[in-house]
ROPA-8537 format. One record per atom (N, C-alpha, C, O): residue in one letter; x, y, z. Coordinates in steps of 0.02 Angstrom, whole numbers, padded with zeros to 5 digits, always signed. Example, Ala and Ser with C-alpha at 12.3 -4.5 7.8 and 13.67 -1.06 7.14 Angstrom:
// residues 2
a+00660-00284+00390
a+00615-00225+00390
a+00660-00165+00390
a+00712-00166+00423
s+00642-00112+00354
s+00684-00053+00357
s+00645+00002+00394
s+00670+00057+00402
***
This chain:
// residues 272
m-02075+01088-00574
m-02077+01030-00619
m-02058+00968-00579
m-02008+00967-00543
q-02098+00915-00587
q-02086+00854-00550
q-02053+00801-00595
q-02066+00797-00655
v-02011+00760-00563
v-01977+00706-00598
v-01985+00641-00558
v-02003+00643-00500
s-01973+00585-00591
s-01979+00520-00557
s-01923+00512-00506
s-01873+00548-00507
i-01932+00463-00462
i-01882+00449-00411
i-01816+00427-00442
i-01762+00441-00416
g-01821+00391-00499
g-01761+00369-00533
g-01721+00427-00561
g-01660+00430-00552
d-01755+00474-00594
d-01721+00533-00620
d-01693+00576-00563
d-01638+00603-00568
f-01732+00581-00510
f-01709+00621-00453
f-01647+00589-00421
f-01602+00624-00397
s-01645+00523-00421
s-01587+00487-00396
s-01525+00504-00436
s-01472+00515-00408
r-01532+00506-00502
r-01475+00522-00545
r-01454+00595-00536
r-01395+00611-00540
m-01502+00639-00525
m-01487+00710-00518
m-01452+00725-00452
m-01413+00773-00448
t-01464+00686-00401
t-01438+00699-00334
t-01384+00651-00311
t-01350+00664-00261
h-01375+00596-00348
h-01328+00542-00329
h-01348+00510-00263
h-01306+00482-00227
l-01413+00513-00246
l-01441+00476-00190
l-01477+00415-00217
l-01517+00421-00264
s-01463+00357-00188
s-01496+00296-00213
s-01571+00298-00200
s-01594+00335-00156
v-01608+00258-00238
v-01680+00253-00227
v-01693+00228-00156
v-01740+00250-00123
k-01652+00180-00133
k-01660+00154-00066
k-01652+00209-00014
k-01691+00213+00033
a-01601+00252-00024
a-01589+00307+00023
a-01647+00357+00022
a-01668+00381+00074
l-01672+00372-00038
l-01728+00419-00044
l-01790+00393-00009
l-01826+00431+00024
r-01803+00329-00017
r-01861+00299+00018
r-01852+00302+00093
r-01899+00316+00130
h-01791+00289+00116
h-01777+00292+00188
h-01786+00363+00214
h-01817+00373+00266
y-01760+00412+00177
y-01766+00482+00199
y-01839+00504+00200
y-01858+00546+00241
h-01879+00476+00155
h-01951+00490+00157
h-01982+00460+00220
h-02021+00492+00255
d-01964+00397+00234
d-01993+00362+00292
d-01977+00398+00358
d-02018+00399+00404
v-01917+00427+00363
v-01897+00459+00426
v-01912+00533+00426
v-01897+00568+00475
g-01942+00558+00373
g-01962+00627+00371
g-01907+00676+00357
g-01914+00736+00371
l-01852+00653+00329
l-01796+00697+00313
l-01806+00732+00245
l-01792+00792+00239
l-01828+00695+00196
l-01840+00723+00129
l-01902+00690+00100
l-01899+00634+00074
e-01956+00725+00104
e-02019+00697+00079
e-02029+00715+00005
e-02013+00771-00015
p-02054+00668-00035
p-02065+00682-00106
p-02119+00736-00115
p-02159+00748-00069
a-02119+00766-00174
a-02170+00818-00188
a-02239+00787-00191
a-02288+00818-00172
s-02242+00725-00216
s-02307+00691-00219
s-02296+00616-00220
s-02243+00591-00240
v-02348+00579-00199
v-02347+00506-00199
v-02412+00482-00230
v-02466+00501-00207
d-02406+00442-00283
d-02466+00416-00316
d-02505+00371-00268
d-02477+00323-00241
a-02568+00386-00257
a-02608+00350-00209
a-02618+00277-00228
a-02625+00235-00184
q-02618+00262-00292
q-02630+00193-00314
q-02566+00152-00320
q-02563+00095-00299
t-02515+00182-00349
t-02453+00144-00362
t-02400+00154-00307
t-02355+00112-00299
g-02406+00208-00270
g-02355+00223-00219
g-02292+00254-00249
g-02244+00266-00212
y-02292+00268-00313
y-02233+00298-00345
y-02221+00368-00318
y-02268+00408-00312
r-02159+00382-00303
r-02140+00447-00277
r-02115+00492-00334
r-02081+00469-00379
s-02134+00555-00330
s-02108+00605-00377
s-02079+00663-00338
s-02102+00680-00283
y-02027+00693-00366
y-01992+00747-00332
y-01991+00809-00376
y-01992+00805-00437
d-01990+00867-00343
d-01986+00930-00379
d-01912+00946-00391
d-01870+00932-00349
v-01897+00976-00447
v-01827+00992-00462
v-01800+01042-00411
v-01739+01046-00401
a-01843+01080-00379
a-01820+01126-00327
a-01792+01089-00266
a-01759+01120-00224
q-01806+01024-00261
q-01780+00985-00204
q-01710+00957-00216
q-01681+00926-00172
v-01683+00969-00276
v-01617+00943-00292
v-01563+00971-00245
v-01523+00934-00217
a-01563+01038-00237
a-01512+01069-00195
a-01517+01044-00122
a-01465+01026-00094
p-01576+01043-00090
p-01580+01016-00022
p-01557+00943-00018
p-01524+00924+00030
a-01574+00903-00070
a-01553+00833-00070
a-01477+00826-00074
a-01448+00783-00041
q-01446+00870-00113
q-01373+00867-00118
q-01340+00889-00052
q-01287+00863-00033
i-01371+00937-00018
i-01346+00957+00047
i-01350+00899+00096
i-01304+00886+00134
i-01407+00865+00095
i-01416+00806+00139
i-01362+00754+00125
i-01333+00726+00171
r-01349+00741+00061
r-01299+00691+00043
r-01231+00709+00070
r-01194+00666+00094
r-01212+00773+00066
r-01147+00794+00091
r-01143+00787+00168
r-01091+00767+00195
f-01197+00805+00202
f-01197+00796+00275
f-01190+00723+00293
f-01154+00705+00340
r-01225+00680+00257
r-01222+00609+00271
r-01153+00581+00255
r-01129+00536+00289
d-01121+00607+00202
d-01053+00586+00186
d-01004+00605+00242
d-00953+00572+00251
l-01021+00657+00280
l-00981+00677+00337
l-00997+00637+00400
l-00970+00650+00453
g-01043+00588+00393
g-01060+00546+00450
g-01110+00577+00497
g-01118+00553+00554
m-01145+00630+00476
m-01194+00662+00520
m-01256+00619+00525
m-01285+00601+00473
p-01278+00601+00585
p-01339+00560+00593
p-01400+00596+00564
p-01402+00657+00559
v-01450+00556+00545
v-01510+00583+00513
v-01543+00635+00558
v-01564+00688+00533
d-01549+00622+00623
d-01582+00669+00668
d-01546+00736+00669
d-01579+00789+00673
q-01479+00735+00665
q-01442+00798+00665
q-01450+00835+00599
q-01453+00896+00598
v-01454+00797+00544
v-01466+00829+00479
v-01533+00864+00480
v-01540+00920+00455
k-01583+00830+00508
k-01650+00861+00513
k-01647+00925+00555
k-01679+00974+00538
a-01608+00923+00608
a-01603+00983+00651
a-01569+01040+00614
a-01589+01098+00621
v-01517+01024+00575
v-01483+01076+00536
v-01530+01107+00485
v-01534+01168+00480
l-01567+01066+00449
l-01612+01091+00398
l-01670+01130+00429
l-01698+01175+00397
a-01689+01113+00490
a-01745+01147+00523
a-01723+01207+00565
a-01765+01240+00596
a-01658+01221+00566
a-01633+01277+00607
a-01666+01342+00586
a-01673+01356+00526
p-01686+01382+00635
p-01723+01443+00618
p-01681+01498+00587
p-01708+01543+00554
d-01615+01495+00597
d-01573+01548+00567
d-01503+01520+00553
d-01487+01464+00573
l-01464+01560+00518
l-01398+01538+00496
l-01351+01526+00556
l-01309+01481+00554
t-01358+01566+00608
t-01314+01559+00666
t-01322+01491+00699
t-01273+01457+00714
e-01385+01471+00710
e-01397+01407+00742
e-01377+01349+00696
e-01349+01299+00718
r-01390+01358+00631
r-01370+01306+00583
r-01295+01296+00584
r-01270+01240+00586
n-01257+01351+00583
n-01184+01347+00583
n-01158+01316+00647
n-01109+01279+00647
a-01191+01332+00703
a-01170+01304+00768
a-01177+01228+00768
a-01134+01193+00793
l-01232+01203+00741
l-01243+01131+00737
l-01190+01097+00693
l-01166+01043+00709
i-01174+01130+00638
i-01124+01102+00592
i-01055+01101+00624
i-01018+01053+00618
v-01037+01156+00658
v-00972+01160+00692
v-00966+01107+00746
v-00913+01076+00754
d-01020+01095+00784
d-01019+01043+00835
d-01003+00975+00805
d-00965+00936+00832
h-01034+00961+00747
h-01022+00897+00715
h-00950+00892+00690
h-00918+00840+00696
l-00924+00946+00662
l-00855+00946+00637
l-00806+00935+00694
l-00755+00902+00685
k-00821+00963+00752
k-00777+00953+00810
k-00777+00879+00831
k-00725+00851+00849
r-00836+00848+00829
r-00840+00776+00845
r-00800+00735+00795
r-00767+00687+00813
m-00804+00755+00731
m-00766+00720+00679
m-00691+00727+00691
m-00653+00679+00684
e-00669+00787+00709
e-00598+00798+00722
e-00574+00755+00780
e-00519+00727+00778
s-00616+00749+00832
s-00599+00706+00889
s-00593+00633+00868
s-00548+00598+00890
q-00639+00611+00825
q-00638+00542+00801
q-00576+00529+00759
q-00545+00476+00764
v-00558+00579+00716
v-00499+00572+00674
v-00437+00566+00718
v-00393+00524+00705
a-00432+00608+00770
a-00375+00605+00815
a-00370+00538+00850
a-00316+00511+00859
e-00428+00510+00869
e-00429+00445+00902
e-00407+00390+00855
e-00370+00345+00874
v-00430+00394+00792
v-00409+00344+00742
v-00334+00348+00730
v-00300+00297+00727
q-00307+00409+00724
q-00235+00417+00713
q-00195+00389+00771
q-00143+00358+00761
s-00220+00400+00832
s-00186+00373+00891
s-00188+00297+00891
s-00139+00265+00909
t-00245+00268+00871
t-00252+00196+00869
t-00205+00166+00816
t-00174+00114+00828
v-00200+00200+00759
v-00156+00176+00705
v-00083+00178+00729
v-00045+00130+00718
a-00064+00232+00763
a+00005+00237+00788
a+00019+00183+00840
a+00073+00153+00840
s-00030+00170+00882
s-00022+00117+00933
s-00015+00049+00900
s+00026+00008+00921
l-00055+00036+00848
l-00052-00028+00813
l+00015-00037+00779
l+00043-00092+00780
r+00042+00016+00750
r+00108+00011+00718
r+00161-00007+00769
r+00206-00047+00755
t+00156+00022+00828
t+00204+00007+00882
t+00199-00067+00901
t+00250-00100+00912
l+00137-00092+00906
l+00128-00162+00925
l+00155-00210+00872
l+00176-00266+00888
l+00156-00187+00809
l+00180-00230+00755
l+00256-00229+00747
l+00284-00266+00707
e+00289-00185+00785
e+00361-00183+00781
e+00390-00249+00808
e+00365-00276+00857
p+00442-00275+00776
p+00468-00341+00795
p+00498-00344+00865
p+00494-00396+00898
a+00528-00290+00887
a+00561-00291+00953
a+00520-00252+01003
a+00502-00195+00990
t+00507-00282+01060
t+00470-00249+01114
t+00517-00239+01173
t+00542-00287+01202
p+00528-00176+01193
p+00574-00164+01248
p+00547-00193+01313
p+00486-00197+01324
s+00593-00215+01356
s+00571-00242+01421
s+00544-00185+01464
s+00563-00127+01456
i+00499-00203+01509
i+00466-00153+01550
i+00500-00151+01619
i+00518-00203+01647
a+00507-00091+01646
a+00535-00083+01713
a+00480-00093+01764
a+00427-00062+01760
v+00492-00137+01812
v+00441-00152+01863
v+00471-00141+01932
v+00526-00163+01947
e+00433-00105+01973
e+00453-00092+02042
e+00405-00129+02088
e+00345-00130+02076
y+00432-00159+02142
y+00390-00193+02191
y+00380-00145+02250
y+00428-00118+02277
r+00317-00136+02268
r+00301-00082+02315
r+00250-00105+02367
r+00200-00137+02350
s+00263-00088+02430
s+00214-00098+02483
s+00177-00032+02492
s+00206+00018+02514
v+00113-00032+02476
v+00073+00029+02481
v+00034+00027+02547
v-00005-00019+02558
p+00045+00076+02591
p+00012+00074+02657
p-00062+00093+02651
p-00085+00116+02599
r-00098+00081+02704
r-00168+00102+02709
r-00172+00177+02692
r-00130+00216+02713
m-00224+00196+02656
m-00228+00264+02631
m-00298+00292+02640
m-00348+00261+02621
r-00302+00351+02671
r-00367+00386+02676
r-00377+00429+02614
r-00331+00462+02590
a-00438+00427+02588
a-00450+00463+02525
a-00523+00486+02520
a-00568+00456+02549
a-00533+00540+02483
a-00600+00560+02462
a-00614+00521+02398
a-00574+00523+02351
a-00670+00485+02397
a-00680+00438+02342
a-00753+00435+02321
a-00799+00453+02358
i-00762+00412+02259
i-00829+00395+02234
i-00825+00322+02212
i-00780+00303+02175
t-00873+00282+02233
t-00876+00211+02216
t-00940+00198+02178
t-00994+00219+02200
k-00935+00163+02122
k-00995+00148+02083
k-00984+00088+02039
k-00928+00077+02015
v-01037+00049+02028
v-01035-00005+01978
v-01043+00027+01910
v-01093+00060+01895
v-00992+00017+01868
v-00989+00052+01803
v-00979+00001+01747
v-00942-00047+01754
k-01013+00013+01690
k-01000-00026+01630
k-00937-00001+01597
k-00920+00058+01599
r-00901-00048+01565
r-00836-00030+01536
r-00843+00026+01484
r-00801+00072+01483
d-00895+00024+01442
d-00901+00075+01390
d-00926+00141+01416
d-00928+00190+01379
e-00945+00144+01480
e-00967+00207+01511
e-00914+00234+01560
e-00925+00285+01593
l-00858+00200+01563
l-00808+00217+01614
l-00778+00287+01603
l-00774+00326+01651
a-00757+00303+01542
a-00721+00366+01531
a-00761+00428+01551
a-00736+00468+01589
p-00823+00436+01527
p-00860+00497+01547
p-00876+00497+01622
p-00873+00550+01654
w-00892+00438+01650
w-00906+00436+01722
w-00843+00455+01761
w-00847+00493+01809
w-00787+00429+01741
w-00722+00441+01773
w-00708+00515+01777
w-00689+00541+01830
e-00716+00550+01721
e-00702+00622+01720
e-00749+00660+01766
e-00728+00704+01804
n-00814+00644+01763
n-00863+00679+01805
n-00851+00664+01879
n-00859+00708+01921
a-00831+00602+01895
a-00820+00584+01965
a-00761+00623+01994
a-00766+00649+02050
f-00707+00627+01957
f-00650+00666+01983
f-00667+00740+01989
f-00646+00772+02037
e-00705+00766+01942
e-00726+00836+01947
e-00766+00847+02010
e-00758+00898+02044
e-00811+00800+02027
e-00851+00807+02087
e-00808+00803+02150
e-00818+00841+02197
i-00760+00757+02151
i-00716+00751+02209
i-00677+00815+02221
i-00675+00840+02277
y-00647+00841+02168
y-00607+00902+02177
y-00650+00962+02195
y-00627+01007+02231
d-00712+00964+02170
d-00758+01019+02190
d-00770+01016+02265
d-00771+01068+02298
v-00781+00956+02292
v-00794+00948+02364
v-00732+00968+02404
v-00737+01001+02455
l-00673+00948+02381
l-00611+00965+02416
l-00600+01041+02416
l-00582+01069+02468
r-00612+01073+02360
r-00603+01146+02357
r-00653+01182+02404
r-00635+01229+02439
a-00715+01158+02403
a-00766+01190+02445
a-00749+01182+02519
a-00764+01226+02559
a-00716+01127+02537
a-00699+01114+02607
a-00630+01141+02626
a-00610+01139+02684
g-00593+01167+02577
g-00526+01192+02590
g-00477+01137+02607
g-00429+01148+02644
v-00489+01077+02581
v-00446+01019+02594
v-00401+01006+02534
v-00424+01005+02477
r-00337+00997+02547
r-00289+00984+02493
r-00273+00909+02489
r-00273+00874+02539
s-00260+00886+02429
s-00241+00816+02420
s-00170+00805+02446
s-00130+00852+02447
t-00156+00744+02466
t-00089+00728+02492
t-00049+00686+02443
t+00005+00661+02459
g-00075+00678+02382
g-00040+00638+02333
g-00080+00634+02269
g-00134+00663+02264
p-00054+00599+02218
p-00088+00593+02155
p-00155+00556+02161
p-00162+00510+02202
a-00203+00576+02121
a-00267+00540+02118
a-00256+00471+02089
a-00205+00456+02059
g-00306+00427+02100
g-00299+00359+02076
g-00366+00326+02065
g-00419+00355+02076
g-00362+00263+02044
g-00422+00223+02033
g-00409+00151+02051
g-00353+00126+02047
v-00462+00117+02071
v-00459+00046+02089
v-00507+00009+02042
v-00567+00024+02040
y-00480-00040+02003
y-00518-00071+01949
y-00519-00147+01958
y-00467-00179+01953
p-00578-00176+01972
p-00583-00248+01986
p-00576-00289+01921
p-00585-00264+01866
t-00560-00352+01930
t-00554-00398+01874
t-00619-00401+01834
t-00618-00408+01773
e-00676-00397+01868
e-00741-00402+01835
e-00751-00347+01782
e-00785-00358+01732
l-00721-00289+01793
l-00728-00235+01745
l-00699-00255+01677
l-00726-00237+01625
f-00644-00292+01679
f-00611-00314+01617
f-00643-00378+01590
f-00654-00385+01529
a-00658-00425+01634
a-00683-00491+01613
a-00757-00488+01593
a-00777-00519+01544
d-00797-00452+01631
d-00870-00450+01621
d-00895-00383+01594
d-00954-00374+01583
e-00848-00336+01585
e-00864-00269+01560
e-00909-00229+01607
e-00942-00182+01585
i-00910-00248+01670
i-00946-00209+01721
i-00916-00227+01789
i-00901-00285+01802
g-00907-00177+01832
g-00879-00191+01897
g-00881-00129+01940
g-00894-00074+01917
e-00867-00139+02006
e-00868-00084+02053
e-00801-00048+02052
e-00750-00075+02072
v-00802+00013+02029
v-00741+00054+02021
v-00738+00106+02077
v-00789+00135+02096
v-00678+00118+02101
v-00667+00171+02150
v-00618+00221+02120
v-00563+00202+02100
v-00637+00284+02117
v-00589+00336+02100
v-00578+00378+02163
v-00625+00392+02200
f-00516+00398+02174
f-00500+00427+02239
f-00447+00482+02233
f-00407+00484+02186
v-00448+00525+02284
v-00395+00576+02293
v-00373+00570+02366
v-00414+00579+02411
p-00309+00556+02378
p-00285+00549+02447
p-00292+00614+02487
p-00279+00668+02461
i-00312+00607+02550
i-00317+00665+02594
i-00287+00647+02662
i-00276+00588+02677
g-00273+00698+02703
g-00239+00685+02766
g-00284+00672+02825
g-00262+00641+02873
g-00346+00696+02822
g-00388+00689+02882
g-00462+00689+02866
g-00484+00657+02818
a-00500+00725+02906
a-00573+00726+02899
a-00595+00769+02840
a-00558+00812+02817
l-00656+00757+02818
l-00684+00795+02762
l-00760+00795+02768
l-00790+00742+02779
q-00790+00853+02761
q-00863+00858+02759
q-00884+00839+02688
q-00875+00877+02641
t-00912+00779+02681
t-00927+00753+02614
t-00993+00781+02588
t-01033+00809+02625
a-01002+00772+02523
a-01063+00795+02490
a-01074+00753+02427
a-01027+00727+02397
g-01138+00748+02407
g-01153+00711+02346
g-01132+00638+02352
g-01148+00605+02402
e-01097+00613+02303
e-01074+00543+02303
e-01006+00534+02334
e-00982+00478+02341
v-00974+00589+02353
v-00906+00586+02380
v-00909+00561+02452
v-00948+00585+02493
r-00867+00512+02467
r-00861+00483+02534
r-00788+00478+02554
r-00744+00474+02511
v-00775+00479+02619
v-00707+00466+02643
v-00700+00391+02653
v-00740+00360+02687
v-00648+00362+02623
v-00636+00290+02628
v-00564+00279+02650
v-00521+00322+02641
d-00553+00221+02679
d-00485+00199+02695
d-00468+00141+02650
d-00491+00085+02660
l-00427+00155+02600
l-00406+00102+02554
l-00357+00057+02590
l-00311+00081+02624
p-00365-00009+02583
p-00323-00056+02620
p-00251-00056+02594
p-00238-00039+02537
a-00205-00076+02638
a-00136-00084+02617
a-00132-00140+02565
a-00173-00186+02566
v-00084-00135+02520
v-00080-00184+02466
v-00008-00190+02442
v+00031-00142+02446
e+00009-00249+02419
e+00074-00262+02388
e+00065-00260+02312
e+00022-00294+02285
l+00106-00220+02278
l+00097-00210+02206
l+00162-00218+02168
l+00216-00200+02192
a+00156-00244+02108
a+00208-00237+02057
a+00186-00178+02014
a+00132-00178+01986
v+00230-00128+02009
v+00210-00065+01978
v+00251-00051+01916
v+00313-00057+01916
a+00216-00033+01863
a+00248-00011+01801
a+00220+00058+01782
a+00164+00074+01801
v+00259+00097+01746
v+00239+00164+01727
v+00217+00164+01654
v+00253+00141+01610
h+00158+00192+01643
h+00133+00200+01574
h+00139+00273+01554
h+00115+00318+01589
h+00171+00285+01497
h+00178+00352+01471
h+00131+00361+01411
h+00132+00321+01364
g+00090+00412+01414
g+00044+00426+01359
g-00028+00416+01377
g-00045+00408+01436
a-00071+00417+01325
a-00143+00415+01335
a-00165+00350+01368
a-00136+00297+01356
l-00216+00354+01410
l-00242+00295+01444
l-00274+00245+01396
l-00278+00185+01412
r-00296+00268+01338
r-00325+00221+01290
r-00273+00171+01265
r-00292+00119+01238
d-00209+00186+01274
d-00156+00140+01254
d-00127+00103+01314
d-00076+00068+01308
a-00158+00109+01372
a-00130+00079+01433
a-00131+00003+01430
a-00096-00029+01469
d-00170-00027+01384
d-00171-00100+01380
d-00102-00128+01364
d-00086-00184+01383
r-00061-00088+01330
r+00007-00112+01314
r+00047-00121+01378
r+00082-00171+01386
t+00043-00072+01423
t+00079-00078+01486
t+00048-00132+01530
t+00083-00169+01564
y-00018-00136+01531
y-00053-00189+01567
y-00028-00257+01544
y-00013-00301+01584
g-00022-00266+01477
g-00001-00330+01450
g+00070-00348+01472
g+00083-00405+01492
s+00116-00300+01467
s+00185-00313+01486
s+00192-00326+01561
s+00228-00371+01582
l+00156-00286+01601
l+00159-00295+01674
l+00128-00362+01694
l+00156-00398+01735
g+00070-00378+01664
g+00038-00442+01680
g+00082-00501+01662
g+00084-00550+01698
a+00117-00497+01604
a+00161-00551+01584
a+00220-00557+01633
a+00240-00613+01650
h+00246-00501+01655
h+00301-00501+01704
h+00279-00537+01767
h+00316-00579+01793
v+00220-00521+01793
v+00195-00552+01854
v+00181-00626+01844
v+00197-00667+01886
a+00151-00643+01786
a+00134-00713+01773
a+00196-00757+01767
a+00198-00813+01791
e+00248-00730+01734
e+00310-00769+01725
e+00343-00785+01791
e+00378-00836+01797
r+00332-00744+01842
r+00362-00754+01907
r+00314-00786+01957
r+00332-00798+02014
a+00252-00799+01934
a+00201-00833+01975
a+00191-00798+02041
a+00189-00830+02094
i+00185-00732+02039
i+00179-00694+02102
i+00111-00657+02105
i+00098-00622+02154
g+00069-00665+02055
g+00006-00629+02054
g-00045-00658+02102
g-00045-00718+02115
i-00088-00616+02129
i-00143-00638+02171
i-00207-00604+02147
i-00205-00556+02109
e-00264-00630+02171
e-00328-00599+02155
e-00332-00530+02188
e-00311-00521+02245
g-00360-00484+02153
g-00368-00417+02181
g-00371-00366+02125
g-00352-00380+02069
p-00395-00306+02141
p-00403-00255+02090
p-00336-00223+02070
p-00288-00221+02109
i-00336-00197+02009
i-00280-00156+01987
i-00287-00087+02018
i-00342-00061+02025
r-00230-00058+02036
r-00231+00012+02059
r-00192+00055+02009
r-00138+00037+01987
e-00221+00111+01992
e-00187+00160+01951
e-00176+00224+01990
e-00217+00242+02033
r-00120+00258+01976
r-00108+00324+02004
r-00090+00370+01947
r-00049+00353+01904
y-00120+00429+01945
y-00113+00475+01889
y-00061+00529+01908
y-00078+00581+01935
i+00002+00513+01892
i+00058+00555+01912
i+00057+00621+01874
i+00064+00675+01904
v+00049+00617+01809
v+00037+00676+01767
v-00030+00665+01734
v-00037+00621+01691
a-00080+00704+01754
a-00149+00694+01731
a-00168+00745+01678
a-00130+00791+01662
s-00228+00737+01651
s-00251+00781+01598
s-00258+00853+01622
s-00254+00900+01581
d-00268+00864+01687
d-00270+00932+01714
d-00201+00965+01714
d-00196+01026+01717
d-00149+00924+01710
d-00081+00950+01712
d-00053+00967+01643
d-00007+01008+01637
t-00081+00936+01590
t-00056+00946+01523
t-00111+00933+01472
t-00151+00887+01481
p-00114+00974+01419
p-00164+00961+01366
p-00141+00907+01316
p-00179+00886+01273
d-00078+00886+01323
d-00049+00838+01276
d-00054+00767+01305
d-00021+00751+01355
d-00095+00725+01274
d-00103+00655+01297
d-00036+00619+01300
d-00026+00575+01342
g+00010+00637+01256
g+00074+00603+01254
g+00117+00616+01316
g+00165+00579+01329
q+00099+00667+01354
q+00138+00685+01414
q+00109+00654+01478
q+00138+00663+01532
l+00052+00619+01473
l+00022+00589+01532
l+00066+00534+01561
l+00099+00498+01523
v+00066+00528+01626
v+00105+00476+01660
v+00060+00442+01711
v+00031+00474+01755
t+00053+00376+01704
t+00010+00337+01748
t+00048+00278+01777
t+00081+00241+01740
e+00045+00270+01843
e+00072+00210+01875
e+00018+00156+01877
e-00038+00170+01899
i+00035+00096+01855
i-00012+00040+01856
i+00015-00012+01905
i+00071-00036+01899
g-00027-00028+01955
g-00006-00075+02007
g-00044-00141+02003
g-00106-00141+02006
w-00008-00196+01995
w-00037-00263+01991
w-00028-00297+02059
w+00027-00299+02084
p-00081-00324+02088
p-00075-00354+02155
p-00031-00417+02155
p-00040-00461+02112
v+00015-00420+02202
v+00060-00478+02207
v+00065-00498+02281
v+00044-00460+02325
f+00092-00558+02294
f+00094-00581+02364
f+00159-00565+02399
f+00168-00582+02457
r+00205-00531+02365
r+00267-00510+02399
r+00295-00450+02363
r+00278-00437+02305
t+00337-00412+02397
t+00367-00352+02367
t+00441-00362+02354
t+00472-00318+02323
t+00470-00416+02377
t+00541-00428+02363
t+00547-00449+02290
t+00515-00497+02269
a+00588-00414+02253
a+00594-00428+02182
a+00619-00499+02171
a+00673-00517+02196
p+00582-00541+02134
p+00603-00610+02121
p+00661-00611+02071
p+00670-00564+02032
r+00698-00664+02073
r+00754-00671+02027
r+00729-00690+01958
r+00769-00698+01911
***
């Protein structure tokens, strides 16, 4: 039995606009379309599939993924697609909760002072990958780059001589794109492969602060450290250096991560 698009809308709680869109993208096609008027009619047997579509869309599942779920050849594949989406949702919820907690901290009236150490960092040999990266592509590239570096080190039987790190130019923050270097310190020669190269990072003078917790909240430490440097007029042009003292490979808990952030300065003697 066929019903009008209006009645079908009431039966499924999908708007007429949504039903037309789902028809256009091939997600839910009407049972028939009048050739002269263009009026769409739906079969009552389509109510259950339409309600399933609405629930998937309420969960934020993209149209293409809903189509894939509905077209899955068996229950196992369908469930796998649904579980993958639920995992992505859980990750998004965790990120939102972390952002909310961070915002609450920023809104607190009292901000503790930050401990800053002045450090002369000597020239350093490292296995590194260098690439021009967009800011919104940094996280996945960063993870893959470190994985490649450590794979090369393991294959060569070379051990790191200190914590891994990264070099981040001002352009990455100001223009949302810049040449980033991620590195792992090593003691000597290395047979390189892929994008991994041996580099000698130059000596640098840094004001260093320690960030505890997830890197997505590192802007708080960047802000405090940058203010400390600016107030003393000791900052110079140059990239930020990070060192990952406790990294994600060391702990599954983001709250336990420890990162040193180094701001380039023209002297290491602590100013008054």
